[in-house]
BAVO-546373 format. One record per residue (C-alpha): residue number from 1; x, y, z. Coordinates in pm, whole numbers. Example, Ala and Ser with C-alpha at 12.3 -4.5 7.8 and 13.67 -1.06 7.14 Angstrom:
REM residues 2
{i = 1, xx = 1230, yy = -450, zz = 780}
{i = 2, xx = 1367, yy = -106, zz = 714}
***
This chain:
REM residues 196
{i = 1, xx = 8432, yy = 9916, zz = 10626}
{i = 2, xx = 8184, yy = 9932, zz = 10908}
{i = 3, xx = 8316, yy = 9907, zz = 11260}
{i = 4, xx = 8565, yy = 10103, zz = 11472}
{i = 5, xx = 8795, yy = 10332, zz = 11269}
{i = 6, xx = 9107, yy = 10202, zz = 11449}
{i = 7, xx = 9027, yy = 9848, zz = 11333}
{i = 8, xx = 8966, yy = 9974, zz = 10980}
{i = 9, xx = 9293, yy = 10166, zz = 10962}
{i = 10, xx = 9485, yy = 9871, zz = 11110}
{i = 11, xx = 9342, yy = 9648, zz = 10838}
{i = 12, xx = 9427, yy = 9906, zz = 10571}
{i = 13, xx = 9789, yy = 9914, zz = 10690}
{i = 14, xx = 9818, yy = 9534, zz = 10722}
{i = 15, xx = 9661, yy = 9457, zz = 10384}
{i = 16, xx = 9842, yy = 9739, zz = 10202}
{i = 17, xx = 10178, yy = 9618, zz = 10336}
{i = 18, xx = 10101, yy = 9262, zz = 10226}
{i = 19, xx = 9984, yy = 9390, zz = 9886}
{i = 20, xx = 10299, yy = 9595, zz = 9827}
{i = 21, xx = 10520, yy = 9301, zz = 9923}
{i = 22, xx = 10327, yy = 9072, zz = 9686}
{i = 23, xx = 10360, yy = 9331, zz = 9408}
{i = 24, xx = 10736, yy = 9327, zz = 9455}
{i = 25, xx = 10735, yy = 8947, zz = 9434}
{i = 26, xx = 10520, yy = 8961, zz = 9117}
{i = 27, xx = 10754, yy = 9185, zz = 8917}
{i = 28, xx = 10930, yy = 9024, zz = 8618}
{i = 29, xx = 11250, yy = 8847, zz = 8712}
{i = 30, xx = 11170, yy = 8842, zz = 9084}
{i = 31, xx = 11054, yy = 8481, zz = 9078}
{i = 32, xx = 10947, yy = 8208, zz = 8841}
{i = 33, xx = 10649, yy = 8273, zz = 8614}
{i = 34, xx = 10410, yy = 8061, zz = 8822}
{i = 35, xx = 10516, yy = 8216, zz = 9154}
{i = 36, xx = 10495, yy = 8564, zz = 9002}
{i = 37, xx = 10137, yy = 8495, zz = 8887}
{i = 38, xx = 10039, yy = 8369, zz = 9234}
{i = 39, xx = 10203, yy = 8673, zz = 9395}
{i = 40, xx = 10015, yy = 8901, zz = 9153}
{i = 41, xx = 9685, yy = 8745, zz = 9258}
{i = 42, xx = 9778, yy = 8785, zz = 9623}
{i = 43, xx = 9869, yy = 9151, zz = 9559}
{i = 44, xx = 9533, yy = 9231, zz = 9397}
{i = 45, xx = 9350, yy = 9054, zz = 9680}
{i = 46, xx = 9545, yy = 9235, zz = 9952}
{i = 47, xx = 9516, yy = 9579, zz = 9793}
{i = 48, xx = 9144, yy = 9525, zz = 9730}
{i = 49, xx = 9102, yy = 9427, zz = 10094}
{i = 50, xx = 9289, yy = 9743, zz = 10197}
{i = 51, xx = 9055, yy = 9956, zz = 9984}
{i = 52, xx = 8746, yy = 9785, zz = 10129}
{i = 53, xx = 8876, yy = 9827, zz = 10485}
{i = 54, xx = 8891, yy = 10208, zz = 10470}
{i = 55, xx = 8652, yy = 10326, zz = 10746}
{i = 56, xx = 8316, yy = 10457, zz = 10621}
{i = 57, xx = 8367, yy = 10776, zz = 10824}
{i = 58, xx = 8648, yy = 10866, zz = 10582}
{i = 59, xx = 8528, yy = 10712, zz = 10257}
{i = 60, xx = 8168, yy = 10600, zz = 10232}
{i = 61, xx = 8167, yy = 10376, zz = 9926}
{i = 62, xx = 7877, yy = 10454, zz = 9691}
{i = 63, xx = 7649, yy = 10163, zz = 9592}
{i = 64, xx = 7822, yy = 10129, zz = 9253}
{i = 65, xx = 8155, yy = 10099, zz = 9439}
{i = 66, xx = 8033, yy = 9783, zz = 9613}
{i = 67, xx = 7926, yy = 9643, zz = 9275}
{i = 68, xx = 8272, yy = 9726, zz = 9139}
{i = 69, xx = 8438, yy = 9543, zz = 9430}
{i = 70, xx = 8203, yy = 9247, zz = 9378}
{i = 71, xx = 8286, yy = 9233, zz = 9005}
{i = 72, xx = 8662, yy = 9258, zz = 9066}
{i = 73, xx = 8666, yy = 8986, zz = 9330}
{i = 74, xx = 8419, yy = 8772, zz = 9133}
{i = 75, xx = 8656, yy = 8780, zz = 8835}
{i = 76, xx = 8944, yy = 8691, zz = 9067}
{i = 77, xx = 8748, yy = 8398, zz = 9209}
{i = 78, xx = 8664, yy = 8263, zz = 8863}
{i = 79, xx = 9028, yy = 8303, zz = 8758}
{i = 80, xx = 9141, yy = 8112, zz = 9069}
{i = 81, xx = 8896, yy = 7829, zz = 8994}
{i = 82, xx = 9021, yy = 7811, zz = 8635}
{i = 83, xx = 9380, yy = 7806, zz = 8759}
{i = 84, xx = 9290, yy = 7527, zz = 9005}
{i = 85, xx = 9172, yy = 7310, zz = 8717}
{i = 86, xx = 9498, yy = 7361, zz = 8528}
{i = 87, xx = 9725, yy = 7341, zz = 8834}
{i = 88, xx = 9552, yy = 7155, zz = 9119}
{i = 89, xx = 9658, yy = 7272, zz = 9459}
{i = 90, xx = 9516, yy = 7418, zz = 9776}
{i = 91, xx = 9642, yy = 7772, zz = 9709}
{i = 92, xx = 9413, yy = 7832, zz = 9409}
{i = 93, xx = 9109, yy = 7699, zz = 9594}
{i = 94, xx = 9192, yy = 7911, zz = 9899}
{i = 95, xx = 9226, yy = 8213, zz = 9670}
{i = 96, xx = 8882, yy = 8136, zz = 9521}
{i = 97, xx = 8722, yy = 8110, zz = 9867}
{i = 98, xx = 8884, yy = 8441, zz = 9967}
{i = 99, xx = 8769, yy = 8614, zz = 9650}
{i = 100, xx = 8412, yy = 8490, zz = 9683}
{i = 101, xx = 8413, yy = 8589, zz = 10052}
{i = 102, xx = 8504, yy = 8942, zz = 9938}
{i = 103, xx = 8218, yy = 8934, zz = 9683}
{i = 104, xx = 7985, yy = 8830, zz = 9964}
{i = 105, xx = 8106, yy = 9112, zz = 10191}
{i = 106, xx = 8085, yy = 9373, zz = 9914}
{i = 107, xx = 7727, yy = 9276, zz = 9831}
{i = 108, xx = 7630, yy = 9256, zz = 10198}
{i = 109, xx = 7770, yy = 9605, zz = 10263}
{i = 110, xx = 7584, yy = 9738, zz = 9959}
{i = 111, xx = 7248, yy = 9656, zz = 10116}
{i = 112, xx = 7324, yy = 9812, zz = 10456}
{i = 113, xx = 7124, yy = 10135, zz = 10480}
{i = 114, xx = 7325, yy = 10456, zz = 10480}
{i = 115, xx = 7411, yy = 10585, zz = 10826}
{i = 116, xx = 7400, yy = 10244, zz = 10994}
{i = 117, xx = 7697, yy = 10037, zz = 11097}
{i = 118, xx = 7676, yy = 9668, zz = 11013}
{i = 119, xx = 7904, yy = 9579, zz = 11301}
{i = 120, xx = 7641, yy = 9688, zz = 11555}
{i = 121, xx = 7372, yy = 9435, zz = 11625}
{i = 122, xx = 7031, yy = 9503, zz = 11763}
{i = 123, xx = 6676, yy = 9576, zz = 11649}
{i = 124, xx = 6774, yy = 9896, zz = 11467}
{i = 125, xx = 7104, yy = 9770, zz = 11325}
{i = 126, xx = 7082, yy = 9410, zz = 11199}
{i = 127, xx = 7406, yy = 9247, zz = 11086}
{i = 128, xx = 7482, yy = 9255, zz = 10715}
{i = 129, xx = 7480, yy = 8931, zz = 10522}
{i = 130, xx = 7349, yy = 8589, zz = 10611}
{i = 131, xx = 7456, yy = 8470, zz = 10958}
{i = 132, xx = 7501, yy = 8109, zz = 10840}
{i = 133, xx = 7727, yy = 8200, zz = 10548}
{i = 134, xx = 7918, yy = 8451, zz = 10759}
{i = 135, xx = 7967, yy = 8181, zz = 11024}
{i = 136, xx = 8090, yy = 7925, zz = 10771}
{i = 137, xx = 8339, yy = 8174, zz = 10630}
{i = 138, xx = 8455, yy = 8263, zz = 10981}
{i = 139, xx = 8516, yy = 7894, zz = 11057}
{i = 140, xx = 8702, yy = 7844, zz = 10728}
{i = 141, xx = 8936, yy = 8140, zz = 10781}
{i = 142, xx = 8988, yy = 8060, zz = 11151}
{i = 143, xx = 9094, yy = 7705, zz = 11062}
{i = 144, xx = 9319, yy = 7842, zz = 10785}
{i = 145, xx = 9484, yy = 8086, zz = 11027}
{i = 146, xx = 9544, yy = 7818, zz = 11292}
{i = 147, xx = 9680, yy = 7564, zz = 11041}
{i = 148, xx = 9903, yy = 7819, zz = 10868}
{i = 149, xx = 10032, yy = 7960, zz = 11197}
{i = 150, xx = 10108, yy = 7606, zz = 11317}
{i = 151, xx = 10306, yy = 7546, zz = 10997}
{i = 152, xx = 10510, yy = 7863, zz = 11046}
{i = 153, xx = 10619, yy = 7776, zz = 11400}
{i = 154, xx = 10950, yy = 7582, zz = 11376}
{i = 155, xx = 10960, yy = 7228, zz = 11508}
{i = 156, xx = 11246, yy = 7176, zz = 11758}
{i = 157, xx = 11505, yy = 6912, zz = 11664}
{i = 158, xx = 11412, yy = 6573, zz = 11801}
{i = 159, xx = 11044, yy = 6665, zz = 11847}
{i = 160, xx = 10788, yy = 6427, zz = 11693}
{i = 161, xx = 10652, yy = 6552, zz = 11360}
{i = 162, xx = 10284, yy = 6497, zz = 11284}
{i = 163, xx = 10330, yy = 6454, zz = 10907}
{i = 164, xx = 10432, yy = 6092, zz = 10866}
{i = 165, xx = 10738, yy = 6128, zz = 11088}
{i = 166, xx = 10947, yy = 6293, zz = 10817}
{i = 167, xx = 11148, yy = 6599, zz = 10909}
{i = 168, xx = 10996, yy = 6915, zz = 10771}
{i = 169, xx = 11241, yy = 7113, zz = 10557}
{i = 170, xx = 11307, yy = 7467, zz = 10669}
{i = 171, xx = 11132, yy = 7699, zz = 10421}
{i = 172, xx = 11337, yy = 7971, zz = 10251}
{i = 173, xx = 11301, yy = 8321, zz = 10392}
{i = 174, xx = 11101, yy = 8441, zz = 10091}
{i = 175, xx = 10853, yy = 8156, zz = 10122}
{i = 176, xx = 10821, yy = 8233, zz = 10492}
{i = 177, xx = 10737, yy = 8598, zz = 10424}
{i = 178, xx = 10488, yy = 8497, zz = 10152}
{i = 179, xx = 10320, yy = 8264, zz = 10402}
{i = 180, xx = 10313, yy = 8545, zz = 10659}
{i = 181, xx = 10144, yy = 8770, zz = 10401}
{i = 182, xx = 9876, yy = 8509, zz = 10332}
{i = 183, xx = 9833, yy = 8458, zz = 10704}
{i = 184, xx = 9791, yy = 8836, zz = 10749}
{i = 185, xx = 9529, yy = 8847, zz = 10475}
{i = 186, xx = 9338, yy = 8558, zz = 10634}
{i = 187, xx = 9343, yy = 8738, zz = 10970}
{i = 188, xx = 9222, yy = 9051, zz = 10790}
{i = 189, xx = 8941, yy = 8848, zz = 10634}
{i = 190, xx = 8840, yy = 8722, zz = 10979}
{i = 191, xx = 8826, yy = 9078, zz = 11114}
{i = 192, xx = 8628, yy = 9204, zz = 10815}
{i = 193, xx = 8376, yy = 8922, zz = 10855}
{i = 194, xx = 8344, yy = 8994, zz = 11227}
{i = 195, xx = 8262, yy = 9361, zz = 11161}
{i = 196, xx = 7977, yy = 9272, zz = 10929}
***
């Protein structure tokens, strides 16, 4: 990843922790088959993000490495779209957007000349990628982070609830941690897009 090494290592730690947790949730017998499959997809996404976030000062990915990342995340995006057709729901579509955002970042980083840092703007160091697409992805993930964070914050008893006035059931602890992992990955995606 281009950008400050501290940011890169923080993303590696955040995404690796989320990936390991999702791997534990994906193991046989840990959850239902559908939830295990979703957790497996989350694990691959998080661990792939961790690998892409390693600072270039430590591991400068060769051009074929970016193509490998793009192929992996492209396959994940297509799988998520296929799953969305069979099981409509926002999670599969969000997973597809995340996977294709990773494809976009991998391809954008592949065209950055060696020795330059995409996070630095200026005449000698133009940003990687297309500013319009990067901006749209930033808006999408920012909205996702705000909406998800708002859903995690408990509503005090007696407070008005925005969703049709019905009381929101308290999610189980496992669902809350899974949501926190997805929230962490979305924040990681925002940071990665900002460093482009």
